[in-house]
Kinemage of the C-alpha trace (Angstrom):
@kinemage 1
@onewidth
@group {chain A} dominant
@subgroup {mainchain}
@vectorlist {calphas} color= white
{ca met a 1} P 0.000 0.000 0.000
{ca gly a 2} L 2.895 2.329 0.765
{ca arg a 3} L 4.569 1.696 -2.588
{ca arg a 4} L 1.310 2.180 -4.513
{ca gly a 5} L 0.163 5.204 -2.526
{ca leu a 6} L -3.010 3.417 -1.343
{ca gln a 7} L -5.035 4.315 1.718
{ca ala a 8} L -7.123 1.919 3.790
{ca his a 9} L -10.360 2.997 2.082
{ca asp a 10} L -8.857 2.067 -1.316
{ca leu a 11} L -8.732 -1.628 -0.488
{ca ser a 12} L -11.080 -3.978 -2.348
{ca glu a 13} L -11.190 -7.526 -3.708
{ca pro a 14} L -9.484 -6.567 -7.024
{ca val a 15} L -6.651 -4.836 -5.133
{ca leu a 16} L -6.139 -7.906 -2.946
{ca lys a 17} L -6.157 -10.177 -6.009
{ca arg a 18} L -3.409 -8.120 -7.653
{ca phe a 19} L -1.359 -8.211 -4.448
{ca leu a 20} L -1.761 -11.993 -4.102
{ca ala a 21} L -0.872 -12.500 -7.776
{ca asp a 22} L 2.317 -10.493 -7.262
{ca arg a 23} L 3.205 -12.553 -4.175
{ca arg a 24} L 2.590 -15.735 -6.160
{ca arg a 25} L 4.934 -14.624 -8.944
{ca gln a 26} L 7.641 -13.948 -6.351
{ca gly a 27} L 7.107 -17.360 -4.753
{ca arg a 28} L 6.227 -15.736 -1.422
{ca leu a 29} L 2.523 -16.667 -1.232
{ca arg a 30} L 1.479 -18.784 1.735
{ca asn a 31} L -1.702 -20.828 1.915
{ca thr a 32} L -3.096 -18.683 4.725
{ca asp a 33} L -2.561 -15.326 2.968
{ca pro a 34} L -5.863 -15.154 0.986
{ca arg a 35} L -7.940 -16.049 4.038
{ca ala a 36} L -6.091 -13.620 6.313
{ca leu a 37} L -6.495 -10.757 3.840
{ca gly a 38} L -10.178 -11.610 3.418
{ca trp a 39} L -10.655 -11.345 7.183
{ca phe a 40} L -8.773 -8.056 7.213
{ca leu a 41} L -10.969 -6.592 4.478
{ca glu a 42} L -14.124 -7.739 6.252
{ca his a 43} L -12.852 -6.158 9.488
{ca leu a 44} L -12.343 -2.843 7.693
{ca arg a 45} L -15.879 -3.063 6.299
{ca gln a 46} L -17.332 -3.675 9.753
{ca ala a 47} L -15.381 -0.674 11.059
{ca gly a 48} L -16.806 1.519 8.272
{ca val a 49} L -13.397 2.187 6.698
{ca val a 50} L -14.191 0.355 3.442
{ca glu a 51} L -17.452 0.476 1.506
{ca pro a 52} L -19.802 -2.508 2.022
{ca thr a 53} L -19.623 -5.407 -0.397
{ca pro a 54} L -21.167 -4.309 -3.703
{ca pro a 55} L -24.167 -6.322 -4.894
{ca leu a 56} L -23.311 -9.218 -7.137
{ca pro a 57} L -24.051 -8.702 -10.826
{ca ala a 58} L -27.197 -10.258 -12.190
{ca asp a 59} L -26.426 -13.806 -13.232
{ca gly a 60} L -27.954 -15.969 -15.895
{ca leu a 61} L -30.681 -18.552 -15.968
{ca arg a 62} L -28.682 -21.028 -13.936
{ca gly a 63} L -28.266 -18.589 -11.059
{ca ala a 64} L -31.976 -17.752 -11.087
{ca leu a 65} L -32.800 -21.445 -11.000
{ca glu a 66} L -30.513 -21.974 -7.999
{ca arg a 67} L -32.118 -19.060 -6.135
{ca asp a 68} L -35.602 -20.449 -6.767
{ca phe a 69} L -34.468 -23.855 -5.519
{ca glu a 70} L -32.994 -22.292 -2.376
{ca arg a 71} L -36.247 -20.422 -1.722
{ca his a 72} L -38.193 -23.669 -2.190
{ca leu a 73} L -36.003 -25.553 0.295
{ca leu a 74} L -36.214 -22.798 2.892
{ca gln a 75} L -39.845 -21.686 2.661
{ca glu a 76} L -41.697 -24.797 1.533
{ca arg a 77} L -39.622 -27.594 3.020
{ca gly a 78} L -38.152 -25.770 6.018
{ca leu a 79} L -34.793 -27.518 5.831
{ca ala a 80} L -31.780 -26.638 7.954
{ca ala a 81} L -29.190 -24.231 6.573
{ca ala a 82} L -26.529 -26.938 6.306
{ca thr a 83} L -28.875 -29.225 4.356
{ca ile a 84} L -29.862 -26.388 2.031
{ca gly a 85} L -26.204 -25.658 1.370
{ca asn a 86} L -25.510 -29.291 0.511
{ca tyr a 87} L -28.520 -29.544 -1.812
{ca leu a 88} L -27.571 -26.307 -3.572
{ca arg a 89} L -24.048 -27.600 -4.101
{ca val a 90} L -25.428 -30.750 -5.726
{ca ala a 91} L -27.798 -28.754 -7.940
{ca arg a 92} L -24.992 -26.398 -8.999
{ca thr a 93} L -22.714 -29.312 -9.899
{ca phe a 94} L -25.493 -31.040 -11.836
{ca leu a 95} L -26.362 -27.903 -13.811
{ca thr a 96} L -22.717 -27.090 -14.509
{ca thr a 97} L -22.221 -30.592 -15.866
{ca his a 98} L -24.986 -30.222 -18.461
{ca phe a 99} L -25.337 -26.514 -19.242
{ca asn a 100} L -23.378 -23.308 -19.532
{ca glu a 101} L -24.618 -20.023 -18.047
{ca glu a 102} L -26.718 -19.103 -21.089
{ca met a 103} L -28.275 -22.511 -21.786
{ca ala a 104} L -29.691 -23.691 -18.446
{ca asp a 105} L -32.827 -25.289 -19.910
{ca pro a 106} L -34.087 -28.146 -17.681
{ca gln a 107} L -36.565 -29.167 -20.405
{ca arg a 108} L -33.629 -30.671 -22.293
{ca leu a 109} L -32.764 -33.067 -19.471
{ca arg a 110} L -33.375 -36.762 -20.102
{ca pro a 111} L -33.010 -39.914 -17.905
{ca pro a 112} L -29.653 -40.876 -19.513
{ca asp a 113} L -28.239 -37.491 -18.383
{ca val a 114} L -29.245 -38.260 -14.802
{ca ile a 115} L -27.853 -41.803 -14.920
{ca arg a 116} L -24.480 -40.654 -16.293
{ca phe a 117} L -24.199 -38.026 -13.550
{ca val a 118} L -24.943 -40.592 -10.830
{ca his a 119} L -22.413 -43.042 -12.262
{ca arg a 120} L -19.748 -40.352 -12.148
{ca ile a 121} L -20.630 -39.518 -8.529
{ca ala a 122} L -20.565 -43.195 -7.530
{ca gln a 123} L -17.055 -43.571 -8.952
{ca ser a 124} L -15.637 -40.408 -7.361
{ca gln a 125} L -17.197 -40.448 -3.875
{ca pro a 126} L -17.393 -43.015 -1.056
{ca pro a 127} L -20.822 -44.664 -0.652
{ca arg a 128} L -21.934 -42.539 2.304
{ca ser a 129} L -21.096 -39.230 0.599
{ca ala a 130} L -22.535 -40.418 -2.706
{ca lys a 131} L -25.801 -41.290 -0.983
{ca tyr a 132} L -26.144 -37.752 0.378
{ca thr a 133} L -25.393 -36.374 -3.075
{ca ile a 134} L -28.098 -38.555 -4.611
{ca thr a 135} L -30.594 -37.368 -1.983
{ca gly a 136} L -29.886 -33.757 -2.973
{ca leu a 137} L -30.222 -34.648 -6.664
{ca arg a 138} L -33.633 -36.229 -6.100
{ca ala a 139} L -34.790 -33.119 -4.226
{ca phe a 140} L -33.662 -30.907 -7.107
{ca leu a 141} L -35.295 -33.047 -9.807
{ca arg a 142} L -38.528 -33.146 -7.823
{ca phe a 143} L -38.413 -29.344 -7.539
{ca leu a 144} L -37.982 -29.023 -11.311
{ca tyr a 145} L -40.990 -31.235 -12.013
{ca val a 146} L -43.314 -29.693 -9.410
{ca gly a 147} L -42.431 -26.216 -10.680
{ca gly a 148} L -43.192 -27.164 -14.283
{ca arg a 149} L -39.598 -26.785 -15.415
{ca thr a 150} L -39.473 -30.374 -16.692
{ca ala a 151} L -42.291 -32.132 -18.525
{ca thr a 152} L -41.662 -35.459 -16.778
{ca asp a 153} L -40.544 -36.413 -13.305
{ca leu a 154} L -36.908 -37.508 -13.598
{ca thr a 155} L -36.682 -38.637 -9.973
{ca pro a 156} L -37.440 -42.340 -10.723
{ca ser a 157} L -34.477 -42.413 -13.125
{ca val a 158} L -31.972 -41.754 -10.304
{ca pro a 159} L -30.100 -45.027 -9.586
{ca thr a 160} L -29.751 -46.192 -6.003
{ca ile a 161} L -26.368 -46.141 -4.278
{ca pro a 162} L -25.985 -49.329 -2.211
{ca his a 163} L -25.348 -48.218 1.362
{ca trp a 164} L -27.370 -49.991 4.020
{ca lys a 165} L -28.305 -48.480 7.354
{ca val a 166} L -27.388 -49.895 10.747
{ca thr a 167} L -24.526 -51.911 9.287
{ca ala a 168} L -21.773 -50.204 11.294
{ca ile a 169} L -21.120 -50.124 15.024
{ca pro a 170} L -21.230 -46.597 16.530
{ca arg a 171} L -17.737 -45.341 17.318
{ca ser a 172} L -17.343 -43.803 20.742
{ca leu a 173} L -14.853 -42.718 23.385
{ca lys a 174} L -14.569 -44.188 26.849
{ca asp a 175} L -15.432 -42.043 29.851
{ca his a 176} L -11.816 -41.318 30.766
{ca glu a 177} L -11.061 -40.376 27.139
{ca val a 178} L -13.909 -37.856 27.139
{ca glu a 179} L -12.532 -36.344 30.343
{ca ser a 180} L -9.067 -36.201 28.781
{ca leu a 181} L -10.566 -34.422 25.778
{ca leu a 182} L -12.143 -31.765 27.989
{ca arg a 183} L -8.954 -31.304 30.022
{ca ser a 184} L -6.978 -30.675 26.834
{ca cys a 185} L -8.477 -27.177 26.582
{ca asp a 186} L -6.295 -24.423 28.038
{ca arg a 187} L -8.984 -22.579 29.991
{ca thr a 188} L -6.631 -19.716 30.828
{ca thr a 189} L -6.994 -18.458 27.233
{ca ala a 190} L -10.006 -17.101 25.351
{ca val a 191} L -9.826 -19.836 22.732
{ca gly a 192} L -9.575 -22.503 25.420
{ca lys a 193} L -12.662 -21.192 27.231
{ca arg a 194} L -14.633 -21.175 23.975
{ca asp a 195} L -13.526 -24.649 22.934
{ca tyr a 196} L -14.245 -26.050 26.394
{ca ala a 197} L -17.800 -24.656 26.284
{ca val a 198} L -18.325 -26.135 22.809
{ca leu a 199} L -17.032 -29.545 23.899
{ca cys a 200} L -19.231 -29.509 27.005
{ca leu a 201} L -22.342 -28.972 24.884
{ca leu a 202} L -21.326 -31.857 22.630
{ca ala a 203} L -20.200 -34.295 25.347
{ca arg a 204} L -22.722 -33.588 28.134
{ca leu a 205} L -25.885 -32.813 26.138
{ca gly a 206} L -25.194 -34.699 22.900
{ca leu a 207} L -25.818 -31.704 20.654
{ca arg a 208} L -25.059 -31.890 16.937
{ca ala a 209} L -22.357 -29.689 15.420
{ca gly a 210} L -24.892 -27.580 13.530
{ca glu a 211} L -26.945 -27.036 16.690
{ca val a 212} L -23.913 -25.708 18.549
{ca ala a 213} L -22.950 -23.395 15.680
{ca ala a 214} L -26.537 -22.059 15.419
{ca met a 215} L -27.012 -21.409 19.145
{ca ala a 216} L -27.799 -17.781 19.985
{ca leu a 217} L -27.421 -15.707 23.133
{ca asp a 218} L -31.203 -15.624 23.538
{ca asp a 219} L -31.329 -19.436 23.619
{ca ile a 220} L -30.007 -19.529 27.202
{ca asp a 221} L -32.615 -19.090 29.944
{ca trp a 222} L -30.451 -18.597 33.009
{ca arg a 223} L -33.365 -18.254 35.439
{ca ala a 224} L -35.110 -21.447 34.309
{ca gly a 225} L -31.813 -23.289 33.780
{ca glu a 226} L -32.712 -24.321 30.247
{ca leu a 227} L -31.275 -24.218 26.733
{ca thr a 228} L -33.270 -23.848 23.539
{ca val a 229} L -31.798 -26.051 20.815
{ca arg a 230} L -32.510 -25.312 17.160
{ca gly a 231} L -32.731 -28.836 15.828
{ca lys a 232} L -33.330 -30.421 12.447
{ca gly a 233} L -36.201 -29.206 10.305
{ca gly a 234} L -36.506 -25.891 12.155
{ca thr a 235} L -37.578 -27.549 15.424
{ca arg a 236} L -36.886 -25.902 18.777
{ca glu a 237} L -36.487 -28.046 21.872
{ca arg a 238} L -35.623 -27.181 25.444
{ca leu a 239} L -32.919 -29.015 27.362
{ca pro a 240} L -31.793 -28.659 30.995
{ca leu a 241} L -28.751 -26.471 31.476
{ca leu a 242} L -26.445 -28.772 33.431
{ca ala a 243} L -24.270 -27.100 36.064
{ca glu a 244} L -21.005 -28.015 34.324
{ca val a 245} L -22.278 -26.705 30.982
{ca gly a 246} L -23.641 -23.540 32.597
{ca his a 247} L -20.313 -22.748 34.290
{ca ala a 248} L -18.458 -23.289 30.991
{ca leu a 249} L -20.833 -20.993 29.087
{ca ala a 250} L -20.733 -18.310 31.774
{ca ala a 251} L -16.925 -18.331 31.827
{ca tyr a 252} L -16.827 -17.955 28.053
{ca leu a 253} L -19.416 -15.160 27.917
{ca cys a 254} L -17.962 -13.160 30.808
{ca glu a 255} L -14.250 -13.629 30.162
{ca ala a 256} L -13.569 -14.714 26.581
{ca arg a 257} L -16.284 -13.775 24.092
{ca pro a 258} L -15.101 -10.780 22.005
{ca pro a 259} L -17.345 -7.717 21.610
{ca cys a 260} L -19.143 -8.179 18.285
{ca ala a 261} L -22.469 -7.535 16.592
{ca thr a 262} L -23.499 -11.152 16.085
{ca arg a 263} L -26.166 -12.644 18.348
{ca his a 264} L -24.741 -16.132 17.873
{ca leu a 265} L -23.424 -17.607 21.094
{ca phe a 266} L -19.994 -18.596 19.794
{ca ala a 267} L -17.807 -16.205 17.813
{ca thr a 268} L -14.445 -16.412 16.107
{ca ala a 269} L -11.366 -15.678 18.192
{ca arg a 270} L -9.765 -13.452 15.541
{ca ala a 271} L -10.964 -10.327 13.784
{ca pro a 272} L -13.308 -9.805 12.084
{ca phe a 273} L -15.273 -11.173 15.022
{ca gln a 274} L -18.337 -13.018 13.738
{ca glu a 275} L -20.269 -16.236 14.262
{ca leu a 276} L -18.604 -19.566 13.584
{ca ala a 277} L -18.623 -20.578 9.930
{ca gly a 278} L -20.848 -23.592 10.641
{ca pro a 279} L -20.730 -27.261 11.626
{ca thr a 280} L -17.321 -27.748 10.014
{ca thr a 281} L -15.763 -25.277 12.469
{ca val a 282} L -17.269 -27.157 15.411
{ca cys a 283} L -15.920 -30.444 14.013
{ca arg a 284} L -12.504 -28.821 13.654
{ca ile a 285} L -12.571 -27.856 17.347
{ca val a 286} L -13.193 -31.520 18.205
{ca glu a 287} L -10.414 -32.710 15.905
{ca gln a 288} L -7.921 -30.298 17.462
{ca ala a 289} L -8.919 -31.402 20.967
{ca leu a 290} L -8.479 -35.065 20.008
{ca lys a 291} L -5.006 -34.282 18.729
{ca arg a 292} L -4.060 -32.414 21.913
{ca ala a 293} L -5.348 -35.282 24.048
{ca gly a 294} L -3.367 -37.840 22.049
{ca leu a 295} L -6.507 -39.705 20.952
{ca asn a 296} L -6.804 -41.243 17.506
{ca pro a 297} L -10.294 -42.767 17.096
{ca pro a 298} L -11.530 -43.917 13.659
{ca gln a 299} L -14.187 -41.188 13.683
{ca arg a 300} L -12.997 -37.687 14.493
{ca gly a 301} L -15.998 -35.377 14.037
{ca ala a 302} L -18.382 -33.812 16.524
{ca his a 303} L -20.792 -36.760 16.243
{ca leu a 304} L -18.198 -38.887 18.029
{ca leu a 305} L -19.126 -37.185 21.304
{ca arg a 306} L -22.841 -37.714 20.646
{ca his a 307} L -22.195 -41.435 20.180
{ca ser a 308} L -20.005 -41.436 23.299
{ca leu a 309} L -22.787 -39.926 25.418
{ca ala a 310} L -25.315 -42.510 24.180
{ca thr a 311} L -22.907 -45.380 24.825
{ca ala a 312} L -22.114 -44.094 28.332
{ca leu a 313} L -25.828 -43.825 29.160
{ca leu a 314} L -26.355 -47.374 27.935
{ca arg a 315} L -23.543 -48.681 30.146
{ca arg a 316} L -25.150 -46.977 33.137
{ca gly a 317} L -28.443 -48.765 32.588
{ca ala a 318} L -30.455 -46.285 30.537
{ca ser a 319} L -33.018 -47.750 28.159
{ca leu a 320} L -33.030 -47.084 24.425
{ca gln a 321} L -36.168 -44.998 24.889
{ca glu a 322} L -34.419 -42.792 27.448
{ca ile a 323} L -31.371 -42.432 25.200
{ca gly a 324} L -33.619 -41.461 22.290
{ca asp a 325} L -35.233 -38.784 24.477
{ca val a 326} L -31.838 -37.333 25.442
{ca leu a 327} L -30.614 -37.297 21.830
{ca arg a 328} L -34.024 -36.012 20.620
{ca his a 329} L -34.492 -38.751 18.033
{ca arg a 330} L -37.803 -38.562 16.211
{ca his a 331} L -38.016 -42.288 15.467
{ca pro a 332} L -37.101 -45.213 17.765
{ca ala a 333} L -35.330 -46.919 14.851
{ca thr a 334} L -32.661 -44.193 14.956
{ca thr a 335} L -31.732 -45.171 18.512
{ca gln a 336} L -31.717 -48.905 17.857
{ca ile a 337} L -28.193 -48.747 16.444
{ca tyr a 338} L -26.890 -48.420 20.018
{ca ala a 339} L -28.248 -51.887 20.835
{ca lys a 340} L -25.128 -53.198 19.061
{ca val a 341} L -22.835 -51.872 21.779
{ca asp a 342} L -24.904 -53.336 24.653
{ca val a 343} L -22.752 -56.449 24.974
{ca gly a 344} L -24.463 -57.632 28.177
{ca ala a 345} L -27.909 -57.670 26.587
{ca leu a 346} L -26.594 -59.273 23.420
{ca gln a 347} L -24.940 -62.075 25.410
{ca ala a 348} L -28.322 -63.018 26.857
{ca leu a 349} L -29.669 -63.424 23.324
{ca ala a 350} L -26.776 -65.494 21.981
{ca gln a 351} L -27.617 -69.134 21.341
{ca pro a 352} L -25.169 -71.899 22.309
{ca trp a 353} L -23.042 -73.214 19.472
{ca pro a 354} L -24.373 -76.597 18.306
{ca glu a 355} L -22.008 -79.400 19.177
{ca glu a 356} L -21.793 -82.687 17.369
{ca val a 357} L -23.145 -85.551 19.421
{ca ser a 358} L -20.738 -88.512 19.355
């Protein structure tokens, strides 16, 4: 900026792109530079030094179709933000595969186009990820047909990805490993207080990563000792605010949370201070804690702690119905997967091995 005679209010995305391109030519560009400069620019915008982000230019038919699909998922189906993002990503990939910006005409789609796309997904993604992609594709094709954008319903032409439910055993941590995970947070620092509060919500209440990221300041009722959880499908459920969780949240809010405009409970630890990016950030907090604690389980996301809570409750004598109530499962079949880890109950069902009578 000094060499070019630029002031702070002159900064913009094009200026940053030219700077990064120059650093790349000199071989001095680091992987973190684009993200750090993006945060810096956003901080200047929040401080009023730089003009707000200009509106995006009007896009073509494909962009309009994606916006209509997003509106449909939000207003008519009431899906969670993370699910909407995944479905939009699938729709964008599908449209990009078949059309350019000027030729996004769904009427030209045929079943062979859908089948070829699914085959490519099945070859490039593991079964679990491919199944989620196919679910998003079906939702998009159904939207096209209901909205009159395709003459026929292409949903039946989507092949099935073989991935059966309840085939795996839930991965979990033992009680002492969960305690080690919580102790790994340095609670003398702001980041440590935040991460400890996040891990407490996951380990003690079994919250999902998206529910932790979406939690707002108004969701805590300190007088009643309750938390409002924004669950799947726009549901809101109240959970007891356990003493350990309450102390962790109070310590974070009073001593570590930075002053910022967001009403989300958890905020970033570096400027520009804003809400966490989403479930992936919560999962990253868990992964970092596992690394600090020296734990290396097969599953490393935030759901590991949800499984660990259910398994611990089962070992202490809780029924599957009680576990389903704690985890807020809508259907009993969702909780039945934890019957696989109840070794004592399974031993009572095991039949003796037939022996040959001499």
